[in-house]
C-alpha positions as CSV (number, residue, x, y, z in Angstrom):
1,M,-131.9,-56.0,55.5
2,N,-135.3,-54.3,54.9
3,F,-135.2,-50.7,53.7
4,K,-138.1,-48.2,53.7
5,N,-138.0,-44.5,52.8
6,E,-134.2,-44.5,52.6
7,K,-131.7,-43.1,50.2
8,I,-129.3,-45.7,49.0
9,I,-126.1,-45.4,46.8
10,V,-125.2,-48.7,45.1
11,C,-122.2,-50.0,43.2
12,L,-120.4,-53.3,42.5
13,T,-117.4,-54.1,44.6
14,S,-115.8,-55.2,41.2
15,D,-116.4,-51.8,39.7
16,I,-113.6,-49.2,40.3
17,S,-116.2,-46.6,40.9
18,L,-116.1,-48.0,44.4
19,Y,-112.9,-46.0,45.0
20,W,-114.8,-42.8,44.5
21,V,-118.1,-43.8,46.1
22,H,-116.5,-45.1,49.4
23,Q,-114.7,-41.8,49.8
24,L,-117.9,-39.7,49.5
25,E,-118.3,-39.7,53.3
26,S,-115.7,-40.6,55.9
27,N,-117.9,-41.5,58.9
28,K,-119.7,-44.7,57.9
29,E,-120.6,-47.7,60.0
30,I,-120.9,-51.2,58.5
31,C,-124.4,-52.7,59.0
32,V,-124.2,-55.9,56.9
33,S,-121.2,-58.0,55.8
34,E,-122.1,-61.2,54.0
35,N,-121.4,-63.1,50.8
36,D,-123.6,-60.9,48.6
37,F,-123.6,-57.5,50.2
38,L,-121.6,-55.0,52.2
39,I,-123.9,-52.2,53.6
40,Y,-122.7,-49.1,55.3
41,K,-124.8,-46.4,57.0
42,S,-123.7,-42.7,57.1
43,K,-125.5,-39.6,58.3
44,S,-126.7,-39.0,54.8
45,C,-127.7,-42.4,53.3
46,Y,-126.9,-46.1,53.0
47,Y,-124.1,-47.4,50.8
48,L,-124.8,-50.8,49.3
49,Y,-121.9,-52.6,47.7
50,Y,-122.8,-55.8,45.8
51,Q,-120.2,-58.5,45.6
52,K,-121.6,-60.4,42.6
53,D,-122.4,-59.5,39.0
54,F,-125.0,-57.0,38.0
55,N,-127.2,-59.6,36.4
56,N,-128.2,-60.9,39.9
57,L,-128.6,-57.3,41.3
58,Y,-130.9,-55.7,38.8
59,H,-134.2,-57.2,39.8
60,Y,-133.3,-56.5,43.5
61,L,-132.7,-52.8,42.6
62,I,-136.2,-52.6,41.0
63,Q,-137.7,-54.0,44.2
64,L,-135.6,-51.7,46.3
65,A,-136.8,-48.6,44.4
66,E,-140.4,-49.4,45.2
67,K,-139.9,-48.1,48.7
68,N,-136.6,-46.2,48.6
69,Y,-134.6,-43.9,46.4
70,V,-131.7,-45.8,44.7
71,H,-128.8,-44.3,42.8
72,V,-126.4,-46.7,41.0
73,I,-122.8,-45.6,40.3
74,I,-120.7,-47.1,37.5
75,T,-117.5,-46.4,35.7
76,D,-117.2,-45.6,32.0
77,F,-115.5,-48.7,30.9
78,N,-116.6,-51.4,28.4
79,Q,-117.2,-53.9,31.1
80,V,-120.4,-52.0,32.2
81,D,-122.1,-52.0,28.8
82,Y,-124.5,-54.7,30.1
83,M,-125.3,-52.6,33.1
84,I,-126.0,-49.4,31.1
85,E,-128.2,-51.4,28.7
86,H,-130.5,-52.1,31.6
87,L,-130.2,-48.9,33.6
88,D,-130.7,-46.6,30.6
89,N,-133.3,-48.7,28.8
90,K,-136.3,-47.2,30.6
91,K,-136.8,-44.7,33.4
92,I,-137.7,-46.4,36.6
93,N,-139.3,-44.3,39.4
94,N,-136.8,-43.7,42.3
95,L,-134.0,-45.4,40.4
96,D,-131.2,-43.3,38.9
97,Y,-127.7,-44.1,37.6
98,S,-124.6,-42.0,37.1
99,I,-121.2,-42.6,35.5
100,V,-117.9,-41.7,37.2
101,N,-114.7,-41.2,35.1
102,H,-111.8,-40.8,37.6
103,M,-109.1,-42.8,35.9
104,A,-107.1,-39.9,34.2
105,E,-107.5,-41.2,30.7
106,T,-108.5,-39.4,27.5
107,M,-112.2,-40.0,27.2
108,Y,-114.4,-39.4,24.1
109,D,-118.2,-38.8,23.9
110,T,-118.5,-41.8,21.6
111,E,-115.9,-44.2,23.2
112,P,-116.2,-46.5,24.9
113,R,-119.9,-45.6,24.4
114,N,-121.9,-42.8,22.9
115,I,-122.7,-40.6,25.9
116,K,-125.0,-38.5,23.8
117,N,-127.3,-41.5,23.2
118,L,-127.9,-42.2,26.9
119,K,-131.4,-41.1,27.7
120,N,-131.6,-41.6,31.4
121,I,-128.2,-40.9,32.8
122,K,-128.4,-38.6,35.8
123,Y,-124.8,-37.3,36.0
124,Y,-121.4,-37.8,34.5
125,F,-118.8,-37.1,37.1
126,S,-115.4,-36.6,35.5
127,C,-111.8,-35.9,36.4
128,G,-111.1,-34.5,33.0
129,D,-112.6,-33.2,29.8
130,L,-114.8,-35.3,27.5
131,L,-113.6,-34.9,23.9
132,D,-115.2,-35.1,20.5
133,K,-113.4,-37.9,18.6
134,Q,-113.6,-36.1,15.2
135,T,-112.4,-32.6,16.3
136,N,-110.4,-33.5,19.4
137,Q,-112.1,-30.5,21.1
138,I,-114.3,-30.5,24.1
139,S,-117.5,-32.4,23.5
140,Q,-120.8,-30.6,23.1
141,F,-122.2,-32.9,25.8
142,Q,-119.8,-31.3,28.3
143,L,-120.4,-27.8,27.0
144,E,-124.2,-28.1,26.8
145,Q,-125.2,-30.5,29.6
146,K,-123.6,-28.6,32.4
147,D,-126.4,-29.8,34.8
148,K,-125.3,-33.4,34.1
149,F,-121.5,-33.1,33.4
150,I,-119.7,-32.5,36.7
151,I,-116.0,-32.0,36.4
152,D,-113.4,-31.9,39.2
153,Y,-109.7,-32.6,38.5
154,K,-109.3,-33.9,42.0
155,Y,-111.4,-37.0,41.4
156,S,-108.4,-38.7,39.9
157,L,-106.4,-38.1,43.1
158,I,-108.9,-40.2,45.0
159,Y,-108.7,-43.0,42.4
160,F,-104.9,-43.2,42.4
161,Y,-104.6,-42.8,46.2
162,I,-106.6,-45.9,46.7
163,K,-105.4,-47.9,43.6
164,L,-101.7,-47.4,44.5
165,G,-102.3,-48.3,48.2
166,F,-101.4,-44.9,49.6
167,N,-104.3,-45.3,52.0
168,F,-102.1,-47.7,53.9
169,F,-99.4,-45.0,54.4
170,E,-99.3,-43.3,57.8
171,R,-101.4,-40.2,57.5
172,D,-100.2,-36.6,58.0
173,N,-96.5,-36.2,58.0
174,F,-94.1,-39.1,58.1
175,E,-91.5,-39.1,60.8
176,F,-89.1,-40.5,58.2
177,D,-87.1,-38.1,56.1
178,N,-83.9,-38.5,54.1
179,T,-81.2,-36.4,55.8
180,F,-78.7,-37.3,53.0
181,R,-80.4,-35.9,50.0
182,K,-78.4,-35.3,46.9
183,N,-78.0,-31.6,46.2
184,K,-79.7,-32.2,42.9
185,L,-83.0,-32.1,40.9
186,F,-84.5,-35.6,40.5
187,V,-86.1,-36.3,37.0
188,Y,-87.7,-39.3,35.4
189,S,-86.8,-38.7,31.8
190,K,-88.9,-41.4,30.1
191,S,-90.7,-39.8,27.2
192,I,-91.9,-40.5,23.6
193,I,-89.3,-39.5,21.0
194,G,-90.3,-36.2,19.4
195,S,-93.0,-35.4,22.0
196,E,-93.4,-32.1,23.7
197,R,-92.3,-33.7,27.0
198,E,-89.0,-34.9,25.4
199,M,-88.4,-31.4,24.0
200,L,-89.0,-29.7,27.4
201,L,-86.9,-32.3,29.3
202,N,-84.1,-31.9,26.9
203,E,-83.7,-28.3,28.1
204,I,-82.8,-29.4,31.6
205,T,-81.6,-33.0,31.7
206,K,-78.1,-32.2,30.5
207,S,-77.5,-30.0,33.5
208,D,-75.0,-31.2,36.1
209,R,-77.6,-30.2,38.7
210,V,-80.0,-33.0,37.5
211,Y,-80.1,-36.6,38.7
212,N,-81.8,-38.2,35.7
213,K,-83.2,-41.7,36.4
214,I,-83.3,-43.6,33.1
215,L,-85.0,-47.0,32.8
216,N,-82.7,-49.8,31.6
217,E,-84.0,-52.6,29.4
218,E,-84.7,-54.8,32.5
219,D,-86.8,-52.0,34.0
220,K,-88.7,-51.5,30.8
221,F,-89.5,-55.3,30.6
222,W,-90.9,-55.5,34.1
223,N,-92.7,-52.2,33.8
224,S,-94.6,-53.5,30.8
225,I,-95.3,-56.9,32.4
226,N,-96.2,-55.7,35.9
227,Y,-96.9,-52.0,35.6
228,N,-98.6,-51.3,38.9
229,K,-95.7,-52.7,40.9
230,Y,-93.4,-50.0,39.3
231,H,-95.1,-47.3,41.3
232,S,-93.8,-48.4,44.7
233,S,-90.3,-47.3,44.0
234,F,-91.3,-43.6,43.6
235,Y,-91.1,-42.9,47.3
236,V,-87.4,-43.6,47.5
237,D,-86.7,-41.8,44.2
238,Y,-88.7,-38.7,45.1
239,M,-86.9,-38.5,48.5
240,S,-83.4,-38.9,47.0
241,C,-82.8,-35.3,46.0
242,K,-83.6,-31.8,47.3
243,M,-86.0,-31.1,44.5
244,N,-88.1,-33.0,41.9
245,L,-89.2,-32.2,38.4
246,V,-92.5,-34.0,37.8
247,T,-93.8,-34.2,34.2
248,E,-97.5,-34.9,33.9
249,T,-99.1,-37.3,31.4
250,Q,-100.7,-34.5,29.5
251,P,-98.0,-32.0,28.5
252,P,-98.4,-28.2,29.1
253,S,-99.0,-27.7,25.4
254,F,-97.5,-24.2,25.5
255,N,-96.9,-24.4,21.8
256,I,-99.6,-26.8,20.6
257,E,-102.8,-25.6,18.9
258,F,-105.1,-28.7,19.1
259,G,-107.1,-29.6,22.1
260,L,-106.1,-32.1,24.8
261,S,-108.2,-33.5,27.6
262,K,-107.2,-31.9,30.9
263,F,-106.6,-34.1,33.9
264,I,-104.3,-35.0,36.7
265,S,-102.6,-38.4,36.9
266,E,-100.7,-40.4,39.6
267,K,-97.6,-38.4,38.7
268,T,-98.9,-35.3,40.5
269,L,-100.3,-37.5,43.4
270,K,-96.8,-38.8,44.0
271,A,-95.4,-35.3,44.2
272,L,-98.0,-34.4,46.8
273,M,-97.2,-37.5,48.9
274,V,-93.6,-36.6,49.6
275,S,-92.0,-33.6,51.4
276,T,-89.6,-32.8,48.6
277,P,-90.3,-29.5,46.8
278,S,-91.4,-30.3,43.3
279,Y,-91.8,-28.4,40.0
280,L,-94.9,-29.6,38.2
281,L,-94.8,-29.5,34.4
282,C,-98.4,-29.8,33.5
283,Q,-101.3,-28.0,31.9
284,K,-102.0,-24.5,33.2
285,E,-105.6,-25.2,34.0
286,T,-104.8,-28.2,36.2
287,Y,-101.9,-26.4,37.8
288,D,-104.2,-23.4,38.6
289,S,-106.8,-25.8,40.1
290,L,-104.2,-27.4,42.4
291,K,-102.9,-24.0,43.5
292,K,-106.5,-22.9,44.2
293,C,-106.8,-25.9,46.6
294,G,-103.8,-24.7,48.5
295,F,-101.2,-27.2,47.1
296,Y,-97.6,-25.8,46.8
297,F,-95.2,-26.3,43.9
298,L,-91.9,-24.8,43.0
299,N,-93.5,-23.1,40.0
300,E,-94.7,-20.5,42.4
301,E,-91.2,-19.2,42.9
302,F,-90.9,-18.2,39.2
303,G,-93.9,-16.1,38.7
304,E,-97.1,-16.8,36.7
305,Y,-97.1,-20.4,35.4
306,N,-96.4,-20.3,31.6
307,L,-93.6,-21.2,29.3
308,D,-91.4,-18.3,30.6
309,N,-92.0,-19.7,34.1
310,Y,-90.5,-23.0,33.0
311,K,-87.6,-21.3,31.2
312,K,-86.8,-19.3,34.4
313,F,-86.7,-22.6,36.3
314,V,-84.4,-24.2,33.7
315,T,-82.1,-21.2,33.9
316,F,-82.0,-21.4,37.7
317,I,-81.2,-25.1,37.6
318,N,-78.5,-24.6,35.0
319,D,-76.8,-21.6,36.7
320,C,-77.2,-21.9,40.4
321,N,-74.5,-23.0,42.7
322,D,-74.8,-25.4,45.7
323,F,-75.5,-22.7,48.2
324,V,-78.3,-21.0,46.2
325,F,-79.8,-24.3,45.3
326,N,-79.9,-25.4,49.0
327,Q,-81.3,-22.0,50.0
328,L,-84.3,-22.6,47.8
329,F,-84.7,-26.1,49.2
330,Q,-84.7,-24.8,52.8
331,R,-87.2,-22.0,51.9
332,T,-89.7,-24.3,50.2
333,F,-89.4,-27.6,52.2
334,K,-91.9,-26.7,54.9
335,K,-94.5,-25.6,52.3
336,S,-94.1,-28.8,50.4
337,K,-94.5,-30.8,53.5
338,L,-98.0,-29.5,54.0
339,N,-99.1,-31.0,50.6
340,K,-99.7,-34.5,51.9
341,I,-101.8,-33.1,54.8
342,K,-103.9,-31.1,52.5
343,L,-104.3,-34.0,50.1
344,E,-105.6,-36.3,52.8
345,Q,-107.9,-33.7,54.1
346,Y,-109.5,-33.8,50.7
347,I,-109.4,-37.6,50.2
348,F,-111.1,-38.2,53.6
349,S,-113.5,-35.2,53.6
350,D,-117.2,-35.4,53.0
351,K,-117.9,-34.5,49.3
352,I,-120.9,-32.4,50.1
353,K,-121.6,-31.3,46.5
354,E,-121.5,-34.8,45.1
355,I,-123.6,-36.2,48.0
356,N,-126.3,-33.6,47.5
357,L,-126.4,-34.3,43.8
358,L,-126.6,-38.0,44.2
359,L,-129.4,-37.8,46.8
360,N,-131.4,-35.1,45.1
361,K,-130.8,-32.6,47.9
362,T,-130.9,-28.9,47.5
363,I,-127.3,-27.5,47.0
């Protein structure tokens, strides 16, 4: 396909940045489907997905940039070192590259690579904070390069939504619901001994109101061998009771002084995918960002989200009778049911800010 005076976003189909890139715009039409390329056309630009390794693509990109603007997107994993070596080595007119971190992992400004040494990176799109390895505080790159470092906690929701195959679910509300829910709070209690998560869970898991699913040795074995398959059972689990307690990967750190990277993982996404009202035990900053987007969690019923909020929730679970517990479920069920709709509205919306940045348009 011959391009001239076009704007083209490029990534490898083998690079997980594809999850993020393909959801930038919802209305795209496929133009080319062959062994080497998949090419889509949107109202804003072309999307070129290369189905072989970068070594074969690089010289083509240079040629493409002679008559077009090209922006290459990659993830911040070790496998892309070779790509970065070429893309960052020298500035090529009309050819930019950016990094996407949407995997909900703790990332450092020196690992897997020294971000501060990248001379020609256009943007670093991130679902969480970038930390300084020595101090465990937010990196100076994030603090000082605000024109380059673009943070949005919701990026990880896109990643996990595609990775876990939720895009194959029926959209909007499911017709299916469990009409025989247990009058209990469902909890996954897996945690590291001595961790903040364990301490917080210990305050509630002994309650008769809690249905605590504990992994047996067989579960642990298959979880370690085939981790991604473990996620599929969440839907039955999270629909089994009238409420869920969801503990995020990063603890709230109500009583911890040192810094933690803030991000949202697949645990929150699962809570948004079901109609069951959920209490989300997470960092305040990520909770506030979700609430700002219109998502609903049981935390809202207990005042401002902080340690006292959680303690009020624990007291409620420990002390309430069946009637009061069911009343809260009935009052919050419809609100929770809207979460999946709002989530998919975001997943399949046009990401105007990101598109404008990638295509050098005025925001």
